[in-house]
C-alpha positions as CSV (number, residue, x, y, z in Angstrom):
1,M,0.0,0.0,0.2
2,A,1.6,3.2,-1.0
3,G,1.3,6.7,0.5
4,D,2.9,10.0,0.0
5,P,5.4,10.8,2.9
6,D,5.8,14.3,1.4
7,E,2.3,15.4,2.1
8,P,2.2,18.9,3.9
9,L,1.6,18.9,7.6
10,P,-0.2,21.8,9.3
11,A,1.8,25.0,10.0
12,A,4.5,24.7,12.4
13,D,4.2,20.7,12.5
14,H,6.7,18.2,11.7
15,Y,6.9,14.4,12.0
16,F,10.5,15.0,13.5
17,T,9.4,16.5,16.7
18,P,8.6,15.2,20.1
19,R,5.1,16.4,20.1
20,P,3.2,16.9,16.9
21,R,0.6,19.7,16.9
22,S,-1.7,18.2,14.3
23,A,-4.8,16.6,15.7
24,S,-4.9,12.8,16.0
25,R,-6.7,11.2,13.1
26,P,-6.0,7.6,13.5
27,R,-6.8,4.9,10.8
28,E,-5.8,1.5,9.9
29,V,-3.7,0.2,7.2
30,R,-3.0,-3.5,6.3
31,F,-0.4,-5.2,3.9
32,L,0.9,-8.6,3.2
33,Y,4.3,-9.6,4.4
34,R,5.8,-13.3,3.8
35,G,2.2,-14.7,3.6
36,Q,0.8,-12.9,6.6
37,I,-1.4,-9.9,6.8
38,L,0.1,-7.2,9.1
39,V,-2.3,-4.6,10.7
40,F,-1.0,-1.2,11.5
41,A,-2.6,1.8,13.2
42,I,-1.4,5.2,11.6
43,D,-2.0,8.7,12.6
44,A,-1.6,12.4,11.5
45,G,1.8,14.1,12.7
46,L,3.7,10.9,11.6
47,F,5.9,10.0,8.5
48,A,3.8,8.4,5.7
49,T,0.2,8.9,7.1
50,H,-1.5,7.4,4.0
51,G,0.1,4.0,4.4
52,L,3.3,2.4,3.6
53,D,5.8,4.5,1.6
54,P,7.7,3.4,-1.4
55,G,11.1,3.9,0.3
56,T,10.3,1.9,3.5
57,A,8.5,-0.8,1.2
58,L,11.7,-1.3,-0.7
59,L,13.7,-1.5,2.6
60,I,11.7,-4.1,3.9
61,E,11.6,-6.2,0.5
62,D,15.4,-6.0,0.7
63,L,15.8,-6.8,4.5
64,V,17.5,-10.2,5.1
65,L,17.9,-11.2,8.6
66,R,19.4,-14.1,10.6
67,P,16.9,-15.5,13.3
68,T,19.1,-14.2,16.1
69,D,20.0,-10.8,14.8
70,R,19.8,-7.9,17.1
71,V,18.0,-5.1,15.0
72,L,17.5,-1.2,15.5
73,D,14.7,0.5,13.4
74,L,16.1,4.0,13.7
75,G,13.3,6.5,13.4
76,C,10.6,3.8,13.4
77,G,7.5,6.2,12.6
78,W,4.4,3.8,13.0
79,G,6.8,0.7,13.0
80,P,6.5,-1.2,9.9
81,I,10.4,-1.8,9.5
82,G,10.6,-2.9,13.1
83,V,7.6,-5.3,12.9
84,A,9.0,-6.8,9.8
85,A,12.5,-7.2,11.4
86,A,10.9,-9.0,14.4
87,R,9.0,-11.4,12.1
88,Q,12.4,-12.5,10.6
89,A,14.8,-12.1,13.7
90,V,12.3,-14.7,15.7
91,N,15.0,-15.7,18.2
92,G,16.6,-12.1,18.1
93,H,15.6,-8.7,19.5
94,V,14.5,-5.4,17.6
95,V,14.5,-2.0,19.1
96,L,12.5,0.8,17.7
97,T,13.2,4.3,18.4
98,D,11.7,7.8,17.5
99,V,11.8,11.3,18.6
100,N,8.0,11.6,18.1
101,R,6.1,10.5,21.1
102,R,2.9,9.9,19.0
103,A,5.1,7.4,17.0
104,V,6.4,5.8,19.9
105,W,2.8,5.2,21.3
106,V,1.5,4.1,18.0
107,S,4.3,1.7,17.3
108,R,3.9,0.2,20.7
109,R,0.1,-0.4,19.8
110,N,1.3,-2.1,16.4
111,L,3.8,-4.5,18.1
112,R,0.8,-5.6,20.3
113,T,-1.5,-5.7,17.5
114,N,0.7,-7.9,15.5
115,H,1.7,-10.1,18.4
116,I,5.3,-9.0,18.3
117,T,7.1,-10.1,21.6
118,N,10.5,-9.8,20.7
119,A,10.9,-6.0,20.0
120,E,10.5,-2.8,22.1
121,V,10.0,1.0,21.5
122,R,12.0,3.4,23.0
123,P,11.5,7.4,22.9
124,G,14.2,9.8,21.7
125,S,16.4,11.3,19.1
126,F,18.4,9.0,16.9
127,F,20.8,6.9,19.0
128,A,20.4,8.5,22.2
129,P,17.7,5.8,23.4
130,V,20.4,3.1,22.5
131,A,23.5,4.8,23.7
132,Q,25.1,1.5,25.3
133,D,23.8,-0.9,22.7
134,R,25.2,-2.5,19.4
135,F,23.3,-4.3,17.0
136,D,23.8,-6.6,13.9
137,V,21.6,-4.3,11.7
138,I,20.6,-1.0,11.9
139,A,17.8,-0.3,9.4
140,T,16.4,3.2,8.6
141,N,14.2,5.5,6.4
142,P,15.8,8.4,8.1
143,P,14.0,11.8,8.6
144,Y,15.5,13.8,5.8
145,H,13.5,16.7,6.8
146,A,15.6,16.9,10.0
147,G,18.2,18.4,7.6
148,R,21.6,17.2,6.2
149,P,23.7,18.0,9.4
150,A,21.4,15.6,11.5
151,I,21.6,12.8,8.7
152,L,25.3,13.4,8.5
153,R,25.8,13.0,12.2
154,M,23.7,9.9,12.2
155,L,26.1,8.4,9.7
156,E,29.2,9.3,11.7
157,E,27.5,7.7,14.9
158,A,26.3,4.6,13.3
159,P,29.4,2.4,13.4
160,A,29.5,2.7,17.4
161,H,26.3,1.0,17.5
162,L,27.1,-1.9,15.2
163,V,28.9,-5.1,15.9
164,P,32.0,-5.7,13.8
165,G,30.8,-6.8,10.4
166,G,27.2,-5.4,11.2
167,H,25.1,-3.6,8.6
168,L,23.8,-0.3,8.3
169,L,20.7,-0.4,5.7
170,M,19.6,3.1,4.6
171,V,16.9,4.0,2.0
172,G,16.4,7.2,0.2
173,K,15.8,8.9,-3.3
174,G,17.6,11.3,-5.4
175,S,15.5,14.3,-4.3
176,Q,16.5,13.3,-0.6
177,G,20.3,13.3,-1.4
178,I,20.9,9.5,-1.3
179,R,23.7,9.6,-3.6
180,F,25.4,12.4,-1.6
181,Y,24.9,10.2,1.6
182,Q,26.3,7.3,-0.5
183,A,29.5,9.2,-1.2
184,Q,29.7,10.2,2.3
185,L,29.5,6.7,3.6
186,E,31.9,5.5,0.8
187,A,34.5,8.3,2.1
188,G,34.0,7.6,5.9
189,W,33.6,3.9,6.1
190,P,36.5,1.4,5.5
191,V,34.3,-1.4,4.0
192,E,32.7,-0.8,0.5
193,V,29.2,0.6,0.5
194,T,26.8,-1.5,-2.0
195,V,23.4,-0.8,-3.3
196,R,21.2,-3.6,-2.1
197,G,18.0,-2.6,-3.8
198,R,16.6,-0.1,-6.3
199,G,13.2,0.9,-7.5
200,G,11.0,3.9,-8.1
201,G,13.9,6.3,-7.8
202,Y,14.9,4.8,-4.4
203,R,17.9,2.9,-3.5
204,V,19.0,0.9,-0.4
205,L,22.5,1.3,0.8
206,D,24.3,-1.2,2.7
207,A,27.5,-0.1,4.7
208,V,29.2,-2.8,6.7
209,A,31.1,-1.9,9.9
210,P,34.6,-2.8,10.2
211,G,35.4,-6.3,11.4
């Protein structure tokens, strides 16, 4: 199910904010994932309020995990990446984070709705909620509206939250500067950055932490 992640929000509102000002307008979406129907609550003031956006859908499609992986869904929104990851890493653990308190509440609800018991949601900006944690995989459709300095800081901090050989998976499109961020990763990470998936103008980058 596709949505428009770039739809305008009310004046002075933004999904990358602790407390969105837009009035809550909850609704439900469903999509098929690996033979199962997943059910999600979504709401105003979050990213992709009309359903699963194409970039996130591509990232989920290209997400390949081991059953025991520890996974971070960074900037989880209403939680589709985290739920998909928990479905794959059945003996692992998934942490979803978001600065937006409404996103945290909705994601927790979506974990319960989809009977996910190997995941949790933590409030906070970028890596602050997982300051002492390391993961096998960090998966993110980052909050590009937060601005280029914030995204660059995220890329700089990511290796400290990956185990040796861990993967950072990041999705974006040309208008969001994904090729610029790919070049930054290639310049700053010692291991080659690959493009794991492409489609609809989006690409999924795969950067591997030094082993």
